[in-house]
Every structure is written in C-alpha cells, then in structure tokens.
N, C-alpha and C positions, 0 to 999 in steps of 0.2 A: 711387693710385700715379700715374695716369695724368694727371689733373687738375693736381699735385702739379706735375707736367713742364709741362705747357702752360701754369702761372704761369709758372713759372721759365727758360720759353724766352719770354716776353712775348707768347704769343698771346691768351692771356686776365689780365684783373686779379682777378676774384671769381668763389666758385663761392655756387649756390642751388639751392632744392629747388621743388618746384610742387608743390600740391594735397597736401602731406605730413599726419602726421598729430602730434599731441603725440609719442607713441610713438616716428615716426619719425625727429621732427627731435631729437628729444635721443640717439637711437643715433649719428646720423650724428655728431654733435656728441661725443661720446662717444669714437666709433672715430679721428675725427680728432685729439683730445688723447692716445690714448690708442696709437696708431702715428706723431705728428709729423705729420699730414696735413694741408693746409687745411682751416680752418674752414666752415659754410656760411654765407655773410653774411645772404643773406637768403632771404625764403620767399614765395612766389606765391601763395596761395591765394583763393578767392570772400570777400568781406566787405563785406555792405552792411547797411542798415537791416533788411530784410528776410531779411538770410541774416548772423548773427554766431556762426556754431561756433565761430570764431577763437577766442569767447571763453569761457568763465577759462584752459585750461588755453594754449593754444597763446602768446596773447597776455601772460601770466608767463610763460613760457618765453624769449620773444622781447624781453623787456624784458631781463630778467634775464641771458641769452645775447648780448646786444646784438646780436643778429638780425633785421632789420627785415623788415614786413611789406608785400610788395609787394600792393596791395589790390586783386583785377581783379573788375570786372563789379560795381564800385558803386554804378550804380541797376540794378542784376540785370535786366538785359538790358535795359535803356530800363522796366522796369515801372515806376519809380517815378516817371517821367515825368507817368504817368495815360492816356499814349496805349492803353493795351491794356482798359483798363477796361470791363469789362460782354462781354466778347467783341470790342471793334474787333481791325480788326488793320488800320494804317496802310498802304497801297499802299508798298511799298518797305523797310517795316521789318523790324529783323532776326527778330523772331516771324513774322511775318508770311514772310517766303522762306523760314523753316529747313524743309530736308523732312524732320528726326528730330520727335519726341513732345518738348514742354518740360513738362519734370516740375515745371515753378514756375506753370502757369497754372491755379489752385485758383479757387475761390468764397471764401475765408477770406484769397487774395494782394489778390484786390479789396478786401474790406476794412481791410485795416490800409493799402493803397496811399491809397485814399481817408481814411483816417484822418491818414495823414502830407500829403496835401495841405491839407487842413482847415487843420492846423497848421503851415504853411509859409504859407498863405494869410491865416491868422488876426495874423500877424505880419509878415506883408506880403514875404514871400518866395520867391523862387521853388523851388519843388517842387525840382527839379534840384539847383539851388546848395546848399539846406539839405540834400539826402542825401549829397552830394559835401561840405561843409563836415565832416560829421558824420564821413565817413571820416579827409577830411585831418586832422582835430584830434584825433585815438586816439592815446594816447602810443605806440604799438606801431607805428604803421604810417609806413616810410620813403617810398613813394610811393605814389599811387594811379594806379592805369592807366585812364585817361577813354578813351572812344568820343564819336562822333562823326558822323552821317552829312550834317552839311553844317556851313558857317563859321560860322554863328549861334548852333548849339548848341554846336562846338568852343570858340568864343569866351567864350557862358555858362559854360560846362563850368570853361576857366582861368581864369576871373573870380571863382569859387567859393574859391579856394587862399585872397584875400584877407578872405573871410566869417567873423567869428567868431559865431557862438552867444552868445544872451542864456542866461542860466542857466534865464527860463520856457523857453525853446525845448529843454534839456537835460531840464528837467522832464516835457514832453510830450511828449519822443522813449520816457523813460524809461515814462512812464504807459501810448501807447501798444506799446511794448515789451512790457507783461506784462500786459494784453489781448490780447495776440497775440505769444505768443512763438516760437521758433523755427519759420519757416513751411515750409523746405524746405532 
C-alpha cells in the first residue's frame, strides 16, 4: 500500500523486484491482484551466457505476466571478455580490486569462457558484443544493465544492441551450454 501511495503521489511510476525467485515473483503478483495493489513491472536478476538460472521458470513467468527482466551482469562481471582467463587479474578490473571472494572464478568457468570466445572469433564477432547480443535478444529481457571501465568498452557495449546473431551462432551457444550447463 505504501508503494501504491508513492505511485498515486507521482513519486514513482512503477515497481520491480531484484534477485527474486519464481515463487517470490508469483507471490508478489498474486498479492497485487488479490489486494488491488500495483503489479511488479520488472525483475532485476543476474543473466548471462554463464548464468542462466533465470531459465526456464522465471523466463516463462515474465513472458506470461508481462514483467520484463532487467538483466544484470550480462558479461558475468567481465569474465566473458576473457580478461580473467588462466588466473589473470588485470590492474583496475573489478575482480582484481574486489575484496570479497568471487564465487564465479572456477576452472570450469575458464573452459566455458574459452569456448564462447572461440565461437565469437569463429564468426568474426567481438566476444563481449556476442554475449550482450545474446542477452539483448532474449524474449523476456526488457533491458540489459551494462558496465564499462572506459569509453571504448562503453561504445562497444552500446553497439551490441544492433547485433543480430545468426542461427549458426545460436547453435554454437546451445552446444556450449549443453557441455557447460549452469556454472554459478
């Protein structure tokens, strides 16, 4: 009811959730309908080539309930760029300067990242743009939350919005996913 008041007062337009489960999203939607309260307009969860927990349950709900995903960490904290392969820690990079342990740094993550980079290069694609285009083009994604540490990365990330991946690239992505399912 507080959120309804904020909407009625013109202080906010819509509400959404972050890091929610399928059960939690459905419960929020059920309560909104049951009590004539504002519906969740979006859900902000992690989603990338390496982290696809959003499928199949949450993606199905968001499509049928018109509650789009705001995908965070679409490059898996930069891992899909390949800059952390084989234990590399570039100066100034997020995982390099992070003080808490990174649960995504695993030997199997390096293998999957390497495969995605090989796939991108095989089709003359930038690996980051391929990873972002994959997320951008999912039917349940409303927006992709990108990050960049310099202007070149930002321009490249923004340019990914116009990249359409071929059926062959999607076939390659699906093959890698079968070989390296949910990593984290």
